[in-house]
C-alpha positions as CSV (number, residue, x, y, z in Angstrom):
1,V,-4.0,16.4,-6.8
2,E,-2.1,13.2,-6.2
3,C,-1.2,12.1,-2.6
4,V,1.2,9.6,-1.8
5,V,2.1,7.4,1.2
6,T,4.8,5.0,1.5
7,V,5.1,3.2,4.8
8,N,7.5,0.6,5.8
9,N,7.5,-1.3,9.4
10,G,4.3,0.9,10.1
11,L,6.5,4.1,9.7
12,Q,5.6,7.4,7.7
13,L,8.8,7.3,5.4
14,S,7.6,9.7,2.7
15,Y,4.8,11.7,1.9
16,D,4.7,13.9,-1.2
17,S,1.1,16.0,-2.2
18,S,2.5,17.9,-4.8
19,S,5.2,16.3,-6.7
20,N,5.0,13.7,-9.4
21,D,8.4,12.6,-8.3
22,E,8.5,9.1,-7.8
23,S,11.4,8.8,-5.3
24,E,11.0,6.4,-2.5
25,V,12.8,6.1,0.8
26,E,13.3,2.6,2.0
27,A,14.6,1.4,5.5
28,V,17.5,-1.2,5.2
29,S,19.1,-3.3,7.9
30,G,22.7,-3.1,7.9
31,N,22.9,-6.2,5.0
32,N,20.5,-4.2,2.8
33,E,17.8,-6.4,3.3
34,V,14.2,-4.5,3.6
35,L,12.7,-4.4,6.9
36,G,9.1,-5.8,7.4
37,P,6.2,-4.8,4.7
38,H,6.2,-2.4,2.5
39,V,3.2,-0.4,1.7
40,D,2.8,2.2,-1.1
41,A,-0.9,4.1,-1.5
42,R,-1.4,6.3,-3.9
43,I,-4.4,8.7,-3.6
44,L,-6.0,10.7,-6.6
45,D,-9.6,12.3,-6.8
46,K,-11.6,8.9,-6.1
47,D,-9.3,6.4,-7.1
48,V,-6.3,4.5,-4.6
49,L,-3.7,2.4,-5.5
50,I,-2.5,0.4,-2.8
51,R,0.8,-1.6,-3.4
52,I,1.9,-3.8,-0.4
53,H,4.9,-6.4,-0.5
54,C,5.4,-8.9,2.6
55,K,6.0,-11.8,3.7
56,K,3.7,-14.7,2.6
57,Q,1.1,-15.2,5.1
58,K,-1.9,-18.0,5.1
59,G,-5.4,-15.7,4.7
60,L,-3.5,-12.4,4.8
61,L,-5.2,-11.0,1.5
62,L,-8.4,-11.5,3.3
63,K,-6.9,-8.9,6.5
64,V,-6.0,-6.5,3.9
65,L,-9.2,-7.0,2.1
66,F,-11.0,-6.4,5.2
67,E,-9.0,-3.3,6.4
68,I,-10.0,-1.6,3.2
69,Q,-13.3,-2.2,3.5
70,K,-13.6,-0.3,7.0
71,L,-11.5,2.4,5.0
72,H,-15.0,3.0,3.2
73,L,-12.5,1.9,-0.1
74,F,-14.5,-0.2,-2.4
75,V,-12.3,-2.7,-4.4
76,V,-12.2,-2.5,-8.3
77,N,-9.4,-5.1,-8.7
78,S,-6.9,-7.0,-6.9
79,S,-4.0,-8.8,-7.5
80,V,-1.4,-10.9,-5.6
81,L,1.8,-12.4,-7.2
82,P,4.4,-14.7,-5.2
83,F,7.7,-13.5,-5.4
84,G,10.4,-16.4,-4.3
85,D,9.1,-18.6,-1.8
86,S,8.1,-16.5,0.6
87,I,7.3,-13.0,-0.5
88,L,4.0,-11.4,-1.9
89,D,3.5,-8.3,-4.0
90,I,-0.4,-7.3,-3.7
91,T,-1.9,-4.3,-5.8
92,I,-5.0,-2.8,-5.0
93,V,-7.3,-0.4,-7.1
94,A,-10.0,1.1,-5.1
95,Q,-12.1,3.6,-5.2
96,V,-13.6,6.1,-2.3
97,K,-17.6,4.9,-1.7
98,N,-18.5,8.5,-0.6
99,T,-16.7,11.8,-0.7
100,R,-15.7,11.6,2.7
101,T,-11.7,12.1,3.6
102,I,-10.2,9.1,3.6
103,N,-7.7,9.0,7.0
104,L,-4.7,6.8,6.2
């Protein structure tokens, strides 16, 4: 069973636990620019894939990794790619440390 959660500006925009459909919903302003950070998390068994698109901020990756650790996840791999001068694309692959449920 795959679980997909997409979050934009702290609001849950889409949730799909039964479909393999990759449709995404994004909040956009009147001039078609994406508002705030965009987070996409996919969970499959004990594996978790997290993608974050956000404004570049000093120390942001450290904060994100700390929050992931608080969710009892073990980071297997991570990458941070700059997009232009002010945007970051963060991809993290993690695994659940134990069999307890993840609360997103």
